[in-house]
N, CA, C and O of each residue as an XYZ file, in Angstrom:
420
protein
N      -6.345     -6.101     11.845
C      -6.796     -6.569     13.126
C      -7.682     -5.470     13.708
O      -7.383     -4.281     13.603
N      -8.744     -5.891     14.304
C      -9.644     -4.966     15.018
C      -9.465     -5.172     16.497
O      -9.476     -6.302     16.983
N      -9.300     -4.083     17.210
C      -9.047     -4.158     18.659
C     -10.007     -3.244     19.409
O      -9.916     -2.023     19.277
N     -10.918     -3.802     20.189
C     -11.847     -3.016     20.992
C     -11.168     -2.681     22.305
O     -10.677     -3.562     23.011
N     -11.146     -1.398     22.621
C     -10.476     -0.891     23.789
C     -11.443     -0.144     24.652
O     -12.097      0.781     24.170
N     -11.566     -0.503     25.911
C     -12.426      0.226     26.832
C     -11.839      1.587     27.094
O     -10.621      1.758     27.042
N     -12.689      2.568     27.380
C     -12.168      3.943     27.620
C     -11.329      4.034     28.869
O     -10.400      4.840     28.909
N     -11.606      3.251     29.892
C     -10.746      3.269     31.090
C      -9.362      2.725     30.744
O      -8.353      3.273     31.187
N      -9.309      1.659     29.960
C      -8.021      1.102     29.553
C      -7.246      2.056     28.620
O      -6.020      2.154     28.683
N      -8.000      2.752     27.759
C      -7.406      3.677     26.803
C      -6.679      4.827     27.483
O      -5.803      5.454     26.887
N      -7.040      5.101     28.719
C      -6.421      6.219     29.426
C      -5.248      5.807     30.304
O      -4.659      6.650     30.980
N      -4.894      4.499     30.304
C      -3.712      4.100     31.060
C      -2.462      4.541     30.257
O      -2.537      4.766     29.050
N      -1.363      4.653     30.929
C      -0.126      5.120     30.314
C       0.280      4.306     29.106
O       0.613      4.872     28.065
N       0.259      2.985     29.223
C       0.693      2.128     28.112
C      -0.188      2.297     26.879
O       0.312      2.432     25.762
N      -1.481      2.290     27.087
C      -2.357      2.452     25.946
C      -2.387      3.850     25.418
O      -2.566      4.039     24.215
N      -2.215      4.865     26.276
C      -2.200      6.256     25.800
C      -1.062      6.451     24.824
O      -1.212      7.160     23.830
N       0.058      5.839     25.090
C       1.221      5.908     24.175
C       0.956      5.138     22.905
O       1.392      5.582     21.843
N       0.257      3.991     22.946
C       0.037      3.197     21.778
C      -0.817      3.899     20.709
O      -0.774      3.498     19.546
N      -1.580      4.919     21.064
C      -2.348      5.674     20.072
C      -1.445      6.258     19.010
O      -1.896      6.549     17.902
N      -0.150      6.437     19.338
C       0.794      7.062     18.408
C       1.533      6.020     17.540
O       2.381      6.396     16.730
N       1.235      4.754     17.692
C       1.961      3.726     16.945
C       1.757      3.841     15.426
O       2.585      3.372     14.645
N       0.654      4.465     15.025
C       0.392      4.623     13.578
C       1.389      5.580     12.929
O       1.441      5.671     11.702
N       2.177      6.291     13.725
C       3.152      7.212     13.183
C       4.422      6.502     12.716
O       5.181      7.057     11.920
N       4.661      5.284     13.199
C       5.829      4.613     12.755
C       5.572      3.198     12.182
O       6.513      2.506     11.795
N       4.315      2.784     12.131
C       3.943      1.530     11.507
C       3.259      1.821     10.142
O       2.552      2.816      9.988
N       3.488      0.948      9.193
C       2.893      1.077      7.865
C       1.896     -0.058      7.683
O       2.271     -1.221      7.831
N       0.615      0.243      7.361
C      -0.316     -0.831      7.103
C       0.118     -1.752      5.981
O      -0.214     -2.937      5.997
N       0.853     -1.238      5.006
C       1.313     -2.035      3.860
C       2.341     -3.090      4.273
O       2.325     -4.205      3.750
N       3.234     -2.750      5.205
C       4.315     -3.659      5.535
C       4.159     -4.286      6.925
O       4.649     -5.388      7.169
N       3.487     -3.593      7.818
C       3.391     -4.078      9.205
C       2.000     -4.655      9.551
O       1.820     -5.278     10.598
N       1.046     -4.440      8.670
C      -0.351     -4.819      8.976
C      -1.093     -3.655      9.531
O      -0.471     -2.688      9.970
N      -2.389     -3.700      9.533
C      -3.209     -2.609     10.018
C      -3.925     -2.997     11.277
O      -4.337     -4.145     11.445
N      -4.073     -2.040     12.161
C      -4.842     -2.224     13.403
C      -5.944     -1.183     13.411
O      -5.679      0.010     13.265
N      -7.152     -1.620     13.576
C      -8.298     -0.717     13.671
C      -8.691     -0.632     15.108
O      -9.341     -1.544     15.619
N      -8.313      0.462     15.806
C      -8.706      0.593     17.208
C     -10.169      1.018     17.297
O     -10.595      1.938     16.598
N     -10.917      0.365     18.134
C     -12.319      0.672     18.329
C     -12.536      1.033     19.821
O     -12.735      0.140     20.644
N     -12.499      2.320     20.165
C     -12.710      2.683     21.568
C     -14.190      2.453     21.963
O     -15.099      2.872     21.247
N     -14.407      1.805     23.071
C     -15.736      1.579     23.626
C     -15.920      2.567     24.798
O     -15.439      2.331     25.906
N     -16.603      3.635     24.533
C     -16.746      4.726     25.518
C     -17.983      4.548     26.377
O     -19.016      5.171     26.131
N     -17.872      3.690     27.392
C     -18.996      3.480     28.292
C     -18.948      4.383     29.504
O     -19.910      4.439     30.271
N     -17.812      5.114     29.697
C     -17.711      6.071     30.766
C     -17.252      5.540     32.118
O     -17.201      6.285     33.097
N     -16.918      4.251     32.173
C     -16.609      3.654     33.449
C     -15.122      3.305     33.557
O     -14.502      2.887     32.580
N     -14.587      3.473     34.698
C     -13.303      2.894     35.117
C     -13.403      2.684     36.601
O     -14.407      3.061     37.206
N     -12.407      2.102     37.201
C     -12.489      1.673     38.601
C     -12.777      2.809     39.563
O     -13.664      2.696     40.409
N     -12.037      3.903     39.444
C     -12.175      4.966     40.460
C     -13.187      6.061     40.139
O     -13.853      6.572     41.039
N     -13.305      6.418     38.885
C     -14.165      7.566     38.557
C     -14.447      7.546     37.026
O     -13.904      6.707     36.307
N     -15.286      8.464     36.550
C     -15.590      8.485     35.101
C     -14.343      8.767     34.229
O     -13.380      9.371     34.703
N     -14.365      8.343     33.004
C     -13.236      8.532     32.111
C     -13.293      9.922     31.441
O     -14.363     10.511     31.288
N     -12.160     10.402     31.065
C     -12.031     11.686     30.383
C     -12.591     11.526     28.965
O     -13.355     12.374     28.501
N     -12.215     10.445     28.279
C     -12.645     10.288     26.863
C     -14.173     10.250     26.730
O     -14.708     10.740     25.735
N     -14.876      9.686     27.697
C     -16.329      9.629     27.604
C     -16.995     10.924     28.056
O     -18.186     11.124     27.821
N     -16.232     11.805     28.703
C     -16.834     13.053     29.229
C     -16.623     14.255     28.342
O     -17.380     15.221     28.430
N     -15.587     14.224     27.462
C     -15.365     15.378     26.607
C     -16.393     15.386     25.482
O     -16.844     14.323     25.054
N     -16.778     16.587     24.989
C     -17.731     16.661     23.886
C     -17.255     15.914     22.636
O     -16.053     15.795     22.400
N     -18.209     15.407     21.830
C     -17.852     14.626     20.643
C     -16.921     15.361     19.707
O     -16.017     14.747     19.140
N     -17.116     16.689     19.521
C     -16.215     17.390     18.587
C     -14.774     17.419     19.108
O     -13.830     17.329     18.323
N     -14.603     17.544     20.439
C     -13.260     17.505     21.007
C     -12.626     16.116     20.886
O     -11.434     15.988     20.606
N     -13.436     15.084     21.101
C     -12.918     13.723     20.959
C     -12.513     13.448     19.540
O     -11.480     12.830     19.281
N     -13.343     13.915     18.605
C     -13.037     13.766     17.179
C     -11.715     14.446     16.830
O     -10.875     13.869     16.139
N     -11.538     15.673     17.311
C     -10.274     16.392     17.052
C      -9.077     15.730     17.714
O      -7.988     15.714     17.141
N      -9.257     15.188     18.900
C      -8.203     14.464     19.606
C      -7.721     13.271     18.797
O      -6.522     13.090     18.586
N      -8.675     12.458     18.345
C      -8.320     11.266     17.550
C      -7.717     11.652     16.220
O      -6.808     10.979     15.733
N      -8.214     12.743     15.612
C      -7.584     13.212     14.347
C      -6.158     13.671     14.626
O      -5.270     13.470     13.798
N      -5.930     14.285     15.785
C      -4.568     14.697     16.137
C      -3.636     13.521     16.322
O      -2.430     13.629     16.098
N      -4.194     12.404     16.729
C      -3.393     11.175     16.869
C      -3.110     10.559     15.507
O      -2.282      9.657     15.383
N      -3.814     11.060     14.470
C      -3.583     10.524     13.093
C      -4.677      9.606     12.620
O      -4.504      8.940     11.599
N      -5.790      9.536     13.308
C      -6.890      8.659     12.931
C      -8.021      9.477     12.308
O      -8.121     10.685     12.522
N      -8.852      8.814     11.552
C     -10.051      9.454     10.971
C     -11.249      8.800     11.585
O     -11.739      7.803     11.056
N     -11.749      9.329     12.700
C     -12.805      8.616     13.455
C     -14.158      8.577     12.763
O     -14.563      9.501     12.058
N     -14.826      7.473     13.000
C     -16.200      7.264     12.598
C     -16.966      6.956     13.879
O     -16.685      5.949     14.528
N     -17.913      7.783     14.255
C     -18.620      7.620     15.509
C     -19.959      6.897     15.217
O     -20.763      7.307     14.380
N     -20.132      5.795     15.969
C     -21.383      5.028     15.910
C     -21.827      4.859     17.333
O     -21.054      4.405     18.176
N     -23.084      5.222     17.625
C     -23.550      5.101     19.005
C     -25.015      4.629     19.043
O     -25.769      4.757     18.078
N     -25.362      4.093     20.183
C     -26.714      3.633     20.379
C     -26.766      2.335     21.122
O     -25.732      1.814     21.538
N     -27.987      1.782     21.306
C     -28.123      0.543     22.025
C     -28.895     -0.522     21.211
O     -29.264     -1.581     21.719
N     -29.122     -0.185     19.915
C     -29.767     -1.127     19.029
C     -28.746     -1.620     18.009
O     -28.374     -0.875     17.102
N     -28.280     -2.884     18.146
C     -27.218     -3.369     17.281
C     -27.517     -3.227     15.772
O     -26.627     -2.877     14.997
N     -28.754     -3.497     15.364
C     -29.091     -3.425     13.926
C     -28.952     -1.986     13.421
O     -28.380     -1.746     12.357
N     -29.482     -1.028     14.196
C     -29.399      0.370     13.790
C     -27.931      0.839     13.787
O     -27.524      1.601     12.911
N     -27.163      0.390     14.748
C     -25.755      0.753     14.834
C     -25.000      0.189     13.617
O     -24.144      0.864     13.045
N     -25.316     -1.013     13.243
C     -24.668     -1.634     12.098
C     -24.992     -0.828     10.822
O     -24.127     -0.636      9.966
N     -26.219     -0.372     10.711
C     -26.584      0.441      9.550
C     -25.875      1.795      9.561
O     -25.502      2.312      8.508
N     -25.687      2.373     10.764
C     -24.917      3.622     10.854
C     -23.505      3.410     10.335
O     -22.967      4.259      9.624
N     -22.921      2.314     10.678
C     -21.534      1.998     10.269
C     -21.454      1.749      8.770
O     -20.454      2.101      8.144
N     -22.485      1.150      8.181
C     -22.469      0.800      6.780
C     -22.817      1.992      5.865
O     -22.532      1.955      4.667
N     -23.422      3.028      6.418
C     -23.899      4.133      5.620
C     -22.716      4.748      4.867
O     -21.731      5.134      5.496
N     -22.790      4.849      3.527
C     -21.694      5.443      2.791
C     -21.601      6.931      3.077
O     -22.607      7.590      3.340
N     -20.406      7.443      3.026
C     -20.220      8.858      3.330
C     -19.003      9.343      2.549
O     -18.063      8.588      2.303
N     -19.040     10.607      2.166
C     -17.880     11.227      1.531
C     -17.139     12.061      2.526
O     -16.188     12.761      2.181
N     -17.570     11.992      3.770
C     -16.941     12.741      4.871
C     -15.493     12.365      5.046
O     -15.143     11.192      4.918
N     -14.643     13.327      5.334
C     -13.245     13.049      5.621
C     -13.102     12.073      6.747
O     -12.136     11.311      6.771
N     -14.032     12.060      7.694
C     -13.881     11.236      8.859
C     -14.056      9.742      8.595
O     -13.788      8.932      9.482
N     -14.500      9.359      7.400
C     -14.698      7.946      7.168
C     -13.727      7.334      6.168
O     -13.850      6.156      5.834
N     -12.762      8.116      5.685
C     -11.763      7.519      4.786
C     -10.851      6.572      5.578
O     -10.568      6.785      6.757
N     -10.418      5.553      4.904
C      -9.609      4.516      5.534
C      -8.181      4.951      5.718
O      -7.590      5.518      4.799
N      -7.586      4.696      6.917
C      -6.187      4.954      7.103
C      -5.327      4.072      6.206
O      -4.243      4.466      5.776
N      -5.833      2.869      5.931
C      -5.047      1.943      5.070
C      -4.852      2.450      3.686
O      -3.949      1.986      2.989
N      -5.678      3.410      3.237
C      -5.537      3.926      1.888
C      -4.440      4.965      1.790
O      -4.088      5.373      0.683
N      -3.897      5.399      2.888
C      -2.795      6.379      2.881
C      -1.495      5.707      2.504
O      -1.259      4.547      2.843
N      -0.645      6.446      1.795
C       0.690      5.877      1.535
C       1.478      5.735      2.819
O       1.260      6.505      3.754
N       2.409      4.754      2.900
C       3.209      4.577      4.105
C       3.866      5.882      4.517
O       4.467      6.575      3.696
N       3.748      6.210      5.796
C       4.375      7.404      6.332
C       3.563      8.670      6.193
O       3.941      9.707      6.738
N       2.424      8.608      5.454
C       1.609      9.815      5.260
C       0.820     10.091      6.517
O       0.357      9.162      7.180
N       0.661     11.356      6.851
C      -0.082     11.710      8.083
C      -1.219     12.661      7.775
O      -1.289     13.707      8.420
N      -2.083     12.393      6.877
C      -3.267     13.198      6.692
C      -3.081     14.204      5.656
O      -3.998     14.976      5.373
């Protein structure tokens, strides 16, 4: 399942805790969820933290949660699709689903 999450929503208590669900769920037996944070920088009261921290810090934060982030950005859907499709041997693009159940990196 793919789940697009706004950055303002991702910073709420309930969703902040859900980033850790991959530590006790197994894609092989429980199904896989691909979280897709949409970092537009907006929330009701003020800018979001996730959209304001530098990319390298965001990358390390998501890796600390147990994810291997792939960053795609821009405003041209075709170019963004090609960014996503570009093959890479980078550690950041390996699939979480390929890990054995219970493995954490």
